[in-house]
Structure formats: C-alpha cells, structure tokens
C-alpha positions as CSV (number, residue, x, y, z in Angstrom):
1,M,-16.9,23.0,-23.8
2,K,-15.8,26.2,-23.6
3,I,-12.7,27.6,-24.7
4,G,-11.2,31.0,-23.9
5,V,-9.2,32.6,-26.7
6,D,-6.9,35.9,-25.7
7,V,-7.7,37.9,-28.6
8,M,-5.3,40.4,-27.8
9,G,-1.8,38.1,-27.2
10,G,0.5,37.8,-30.0
11,D,2.6,40.1,-32.4
12,F,0.1,40.1,-35.1
13,A,-3.0,40.1,-32.6
14,P,-6.1,40.9,-32.8
15,D,-6.7,40.3,-36.2
16,V,-4.8,37.0,-36.8
17,V,-6.5,35.5,-33.5
18,I,-9.6,36.4,-34.7
19,E,-9.3,34.9,-38.2
20,G,-7.7,31.8,-36.5
21,A,-10.7,31.4,-34.3
22,V,-12.8,31.7,-37.2
23,D,-11.2,28.9,-39.2
24,S,-11.5,26.6,-36.0
25,L,-15.2,26.6,-35.7
26,Q,-15.6,24.2,-38.9
27,H,-13.5,21.5,-36.3
28,L,-15.6,22.1,-33.0
29,S,-19.1,21.1,-32.8
30,A,-22.5,22.9,-31.9
31,A,-21.8,22.0,-28.4
32,D,-18.3,23.8,-28.2
33,E,-18.5,27.4,-27.3
34,L,-15.4,29.9,-28.2
35,V,-15.0,32.4,-25.6
36,L,-13.3,35.5,-27.2
37,I,-11.4,37.8,-24.5
38,G,-10.4,41.0,-25.8
39,D,-11.0,44.4,-27.0
40,E,-14.7,44.3,-27.9
41,K,-14.4,47.3,-30.7
42,S,-11.8,45.4,-32.4
43,I,-13.5,41.9,-32.2
44,L,-16.4,43.1,-33.7
45,G,-14.8,45.3,-36.2
46,K,-12.9,42.1,-37.4
47,L,-15.8,39.9,-37.6
48,N,-17.8,42.4,-39.7
49,D,-14.7,42.4,-42.0
50,L,-14.9,38.5,-42.3
51,N,-18.6,38.4,-42.7
52,I,-18.9,36.3,-39.7
53,E,-21.9,36.4,-37.4
54,P,-20.8,37.4,-33.9
55,S,-23.3,34.9,-32.3
56,H,-20.9,32.2,-33.2
57,F,-19.0,33.7,-30.4
58,R,-19.2,34.6,-26.5
59,I,-17.4,37.8,-26.2
60,V,-15.7,39.3,-23.0
61,P,-14.6,42.3,-23.2
62,T,-11.4,44.0,-21.6
63,T,-9.7,47.2,-21.3
64,Q,-6.1,46.4,-21.2
65,V,-3.3,44.4,-22.9
66,I,0.0,43.0,-21.6
67,E,2.6,43.7,-24.1
68,M,5.2,41.2,-25.1
69,G,7.7,43.0,-23.4
70,D,6.2,44.1,-20.4
71,A,7.2,42.6,-16.8
72,P,5.4,39.5,-16.5
73,A,4.6,39.5,-12.8
74,K,4.4,43.4,-12.4
75,A,2.1,43.3,-15.7
76,F,-0.3,40.9,-14.6
77,S,-1.0,42.5,-10.8
78,Q,-1.1,46.0,-12.4
79,K,-3.3,45.3,-15.3
80,P,-6.2,43.1,-13.7
81,D,-8.5,43.9,-16.9
82,S,-6.0,42.7,-19.5
83,S,-7.1,39.8,-21.4
84,I,-4.8,37.4,-19.9
85,A,-5.8,38.3,-16.3
86,V,-9.6,38.1,-17.4
87,G,-8.6,34.7,-18.9
88,Y,-7.4,33.3,-15.9
89,R,-10.0,34.7,-13.9
90,L,-12.8,33.2,-15.7
91,L,-10.7,29.7,-15.7
92,R,-10.8,30.1,-11.9
93,L,-14.2,30.6,-11.8
94,K,-15.2,27.7,-14.2
95,G,-16.7,30.0,-16.7
96,I,-14.1,28.5,-18.9
97,D,-13.1,24.7,-19.5
98,G,-9.6,25.8,-21.2
99,F,-7.4,29.0,-21.8
100,C,-5.1,29.7,-24.7
101,S,-2.9,32.7,-25.6
102,A,0.2,33.4,-27.7
103,G,0.7,36.5,-25.9
104,N,3.3,37.1,-23.1
105,T,4.6,33.9,-22.1
106,G,5.9,35.1,-18.8
107,A,2.4,36.5,-18.1
108,M,0.8,33.2,-18.9
109,L,3.0,31.4,-16.6
110,V,2.6,33.9,-13.8
111,G,-1.2,33.1,-13.9
112,A,-0.7,29.6,-14.8
113,T,1.5,29.4,-11.5
114,Y,-0.6,31.9,-9.0
115,N,-4.3,32.3,-10.5
116,V,-4.9,28.7,-10.7
117,A,-2.1,27.1,-9.1
118,V,0.2,24.1,-9.2
119,I,-1.2,20.8,-8.6
120,P,-0.5,19.8,-4.7
121,G,2.4,17.3,-5.3
122,V,3.9,18.3,-8.3
123,L,7.2,19.8,-7.9
124,R,7.6,21.9,-11.1
125,P,5.1,22.2,-13.8
126,A,6.6,21.7,-17.6
127,L,5.9,22.8,-21.1
128,A,4.9,20.0,-23.3
129,T,5.0,19.9,-26.8
130,I,4.8,17.2,-29.8
131,L,7.4,15.6,-31.5
132,P,6.5,14.0,-34.6
133,A,8.6,11.0,-35.8
134,I,9.2,9.8,-39.7
135,D,6.9,6.7,-39.0
136,G,4.0,9.0,-38.9
137,R,3.6,8.8,-34.9
138,N,3.8,11.3,-32.1
139,S,5.9,11.7,-29.0
140,V,5.7,14.2,-26.5
141,I,8.8,16.2,-24.9
142,L,9.0,18.1,-21.9
143,D,10.3,20.5,-20.5
144,V,10.9,22.8,-23.6
145,G,11.4,26.1,-21.5
146,L,9.9,26.5,-18.3
147,N,12.7,25.0,-15.9
148,P,15.8,25.4,-17.3
149,D,17.8,23.8,-14.4
150,T,16.4,20.7,-13.0
151,K,16.7,18.4,-10.0
152,P,16.6,14.9,-11.0
153,E,13.4,14.2,-9.0
154,V,11.5,17.0,-10.9
155,L,13.2,15.2,-14.4
156,V,11.5,11.8,-13.0
157,Q,8.1,13.5,-12.2
158,Y,8.6,15.0,-15.7
159,G,8.8,11.1,-16.9
160,I,5.2,10.8,-15.0
161,L,3.7,13.9,-16.3
162,G,4.7,13.0,-20.1
163,S,3.4,9.6,-19.7
164,L,-0.1,10.7,-18.3
165,F,-0.1,13.1,-21.7
166,A,1.2,10.1,-23.9
167,R,-1.6,8.1,-22.5
168,Y,-4.6,10.5,-22.7
169,V,-3.9,13.0,-25.3
170,L,-1.7,10.5,-27.7
171,E,-3.9,7.5,-26.8
172,I,-0.7,5.6,-25.9
173,S,-1.6,2.6,-23.6
174,N,2.1,2.2,-22.3
175,P,4.2,5.2,-22.9
176,R,7.8,4.0,-23.4
177,V,10.0,7.0,-21.3
178,R,13.6,7.8,-22.2
179,L,15.9,10.6,-21.0
180,L,17.3,12.9,-23.4
181,N,21.5,12.6,-23.0
182,I,24.6,12.9,-24.5
183,G,25.0,9.1,-24.8
184,E,23.1,5.8,-24.3
185,E,25.2,4.5,-21.5
186,E,24.2,4.5,-18.2
187,S,27.4,6.6,-17.1
188,K,26.9,9.3,-19.5
189,G,25.4,12.7,-18.7
190,T,25.4,15.4,-16.1
191,P,25.4,14.4,-12.5
192,A,21.7,15.3,-12.0
193,V,20.8,13.2,-15.3
194,K,22.8,10.5,-14.1
195,A,20.9,10.6,-11.1
196,A,17.7,11.0,-12.8
197,Y,18.3,7.7,-14.6
198,D,18.9,6.1,-11.3
199,L,15.7,7.0,-10.2
200,M,13.7,6.6,-13.2
201,K,14.6,2.8,-13.6
202,N,13.8,1.9,-10.3
203,N,10.3,3.7,-10.4
204,P,7.5,1.3,-11.3
205,S,5.1,3.8,-12.4
206,I,7.2,4.9,-15.6
207,N,7.8,2.5,-18.3
208,F,11.7,3.8,-18.6
209,E,13.9,2.5,-21.6
210,G,17.0,4.4,-20.9
211,N,18.6,7.6,-22.6
212,I,18.1,8.7,-26.0
213,E,20.5,10.8,-27.9
214,A,19.3,13.6,-30.0
215,N,20.2,12.2,-33.1
216,S,17.8,9.6,-32.3
217,L,14.8,12.0,-32.1
218,F,12.3,12.3,-35.2
219,R,13.5,8.7,-36.5
220,E,11.4,5.3,-36.0
221,A,9.4,6.3,-32.5
222,M,12.1,4.9,-29.9
223,A,10.1,6.9,-27.4
224,D,7.0,8.4,-26.7
225,V,8.2,10.4,-24.1
226,I,11.3,12.3,-23.8
227,V,12.3,14.2,-20.8
228,C,14.9,16.7,-20.4
229,D,15.4,20.1,-18.3
230,G,13.8,23.4,-19.8
231,F,17.3,24.6,-21.1
232,V,17.9,21.5,-23.6
233,G,14.3,21.1,-24.2
234,N,14.4,24.8,-25.5
235,V,17.8,24.5,-27.6
236,M,16.6,21.5,-29.2
237,L,12.9,22.9,-29.8
238,K,14.5,26.1,-31.5
239,Q,16.9,24.3,-33.6
240,T,14.1,22.4,-34.9
241,E,12.2,25.8,-35.8
242,A,15.5,27.1,-37.4
243,F,16.1,23.8,-39.8
244,Y,12.3,23.7,-40.6
245,H,12.8,27.5,-41.9
246,I,15.7,26.8,-44.0
247,Y,13.8,23.8,-45.4
248,K,11.2,26.4,-46.5
249,E,13.4,29.0,-47.7
250,R,14.9,26.4,-50.2
251,N,11.4,25.5,-51.5
252,L,12.0,21.7,-50.3
253,K,8.8,19.9,-50.4
254,D,8.6,16.9,-47.9
255,S,5.5,15.8,-45.7
256,F,7.6,14.9,-42.5
257,F,9.6,18.5,-42.5
258,D,5.9,19.9,-43.1
259,R,5.0,18.5,-39.2
260,L,8.0,20.3,-38.0
261,D,6.0,23.3,-38.8
262,F,5.1,24.8,-35.1
263,E,2.0,26.2,-36.7
264,S,0.9,22.6,-37.3
265,I,1.0,22.1,-33.5
266,G,-0.1,25.6,-32.3
267,G,0.9,25.4,-28.6
268,T,2.4,24.1,-25.5
269,P,0.3,22.9,-22.9
270,V,1.4,23.7,-19.4
271,V,1.4,20.1,-17.6
272,G,1.3,20.3,-13.8
273,I,-1.1,23.1,-13.0
274,N,-5.0,22.9,-12.1
275,A,-6.3,23.8,-15.2
276,N,-5.8,23.2,-19.1
277,V,-3.6,26.0,-20.3
278,V,-2.2,26.0,-23.9
279,I,0.7,28.5,-24.6
280,G,1.3,29.4,-28.5
281,H,4.1,30.7,-30.2
282,G,4.4,34.9,-29.9
283,I,4.8,35.0,-33.8
284,S,1.8,32.6,-34.3
285,K,-0.4,33.7,-37.3
286,R,-3.7,32.6,-38.5
287,K,-3.0,28.5,-38.9
288,A,-1.2,28.3,-35.7
289,I,-4.2,30.3,-33.7
290,M,-6.7,27.7,-35.0
291,N,-4.5,24.7,-34.1
292,M,-3.5,26.4,-30.6
293,I,-7.1,26.1,-30.3
294,L,-7.8,22.9,-31.5
295,Q,-5.1,21.3,-29.2
296,T,-6.7,23.5,-26.3
297,W,-9.7,21.4,-27.2
298,A,-7.9,18.2,-27.1
299,V,-6.5,18.4,-23.5
300,V,-9.6,19.8,-22.3
301,H,-11.7,17.1,-24.1
302,V,-9.4,14.3,-22.0
303,N,-9.5,16.6,-18.9
304,L,-5.6,16.3,-18.6
305,A,-5.5,18.6,-15.6
306,Q,-8.0,16.3,-13.4
307,K,-5.9,12.9,-14.6
308,I,-2.9,14.3,-13.5
309,R,-4.5,15.8,-10.2
310,E,-5.6,12.3,-9.7
311,A,-2.2,10.6,-10.7
312,I,-0.2,12.5,-8.4
C-alpha cells in the first residue's frame, strides 16, 4: 500500500508532518510505503535531525506550496507543482493508493472534486468523522463541513454513504442510521429534515431508526451513523473541540474525554469521490499527523472508495 502525505500542508508543516510520518512507521508493515510529497531539502534535513534514514520513505519533490490563506481553486490551478496538486496527480495516475493532508481544506476539496472526481451517482460528497460514545463504541457522523445547505435526497444518500463507512471501516454489520434533529418526533425539524425523514424510513437500503437529539450524542451508542447537513455537523464538531480544550485547560483526566481529542482521530475522510482521501486539521501536530496517516491506511485497506462506487 502506498500512502501519499502532503509534507507542506498545515500550520506547523513541514516539521510536524515529517515527525508524524516517522511515528507512523511503527504501526505500518514492511509492505506499506509512505510517499512524502514536498520540498526535498526540508524533508532530508528533518530526517537527518531525527536520525532517520530517508530510505524508509519515497520522496517526491515539489517546488510550490498552497498556503492556508490562498484562494483554493485559483491556487490549485496556478500552483501545479504544489504538494497538494502533485499528490492528487499521483492519486489519479495510481502512483499512490491514498492521499492525506492537513493543508488548505478548500484546495483539498477542489482537488477531490475536479482531479479524481465524484463517484457517478453520488449527489454530493461529504466529510465523515468518528464520534466516540461512552460505552467504548464509535459511530460516524456526516456531513461535518462540506455542504452547509443540503437537500433531503442528499441527506438520504449520506445515510447510505455513512452506512458503507460504518460497515467497512468500523466493521458494523448492520449500521443503525439516525437523523440529527431538534426532537425525536417525526414531525420535528426543518422542511428539508422532515422530508429526509420520510425518504429514509421508506428506503430499504438504510437501517433507519428515526431522529436523534444532540443531547443523545456521545452516550451509549444509539446510532452507528448520524446524518446531518454540513452546517450543523461543523458546529457540532467545533463545539466538541471547545469542550475538549476546556477539559484540558482545567487539568481534568478521563479516558472518554481523551477520545474527543481530534489528534486521536487524525482527520476526516472525503466519502463519495473516486479515491481515498483524508483531510487533517490545519493545527495538527505530530500525534494528529500520525493518526491522519493511519486513518488513511484504514480507508485504503478496506478500499472504501471502491466499496462506495460498487454500492452506488
């Protein structure tokens, strides 16, 4: 398996990306290859500082960087030798099996949409992330930021995409799907959410169990797949990050709250495109980069993009 890593992506790149890549080696097999994409001088210099032989990696040199503040579409087209553009080119040409970056999210989404393309039949791709529950289980929630205003039929398809993620990545045989809403009653919610409820309950390809309220999230896993639009999902995700930071600042210690740390998850897979792509948080440091790489390995290992393509 060949995993491409954008060395130049993120607020603390390239050093922390290289450190995270080095840390991930102990979790990968000899058959796995990490492809470091970025400034060759920086990569070799950092590996030398860490006393790591460059032969542990394949290095693909680039000369340009898409900065965090760059306009995504413009930067992607005007910087063809950037680490993000080269990574997607390798992905399209099958030079790598998966690609991950903590860099410019917009540029990553531009590359995902226009370079490897959306799977035919998928209405809108989504960002999916893991949601831990206090009973030790994990569920998946989507969308968490890609599509802030979503039509009912797209929400239904998120239920299908999330079910495939839960089945193949989380190894849940018959994932339970719930729709995030302001109440459990069928009559609650916006017109789009109520219409999605009607479509979901009549869709035999979804194990739909109704609405779920936000105060039921993180509890004993009531759902394996939680569906919402990208606006709601992103607000929920960032609120979770805020609570985690408060917890850390107060020097509290609890094994469940430790699982809310985004660094333990690493990144969010883009589901619904023709390749396995994971996007990390821009503030990712060493641990988060390592877990972003390992999560990329997980979705490539089950060939999630192919599974979705076959199902859709």
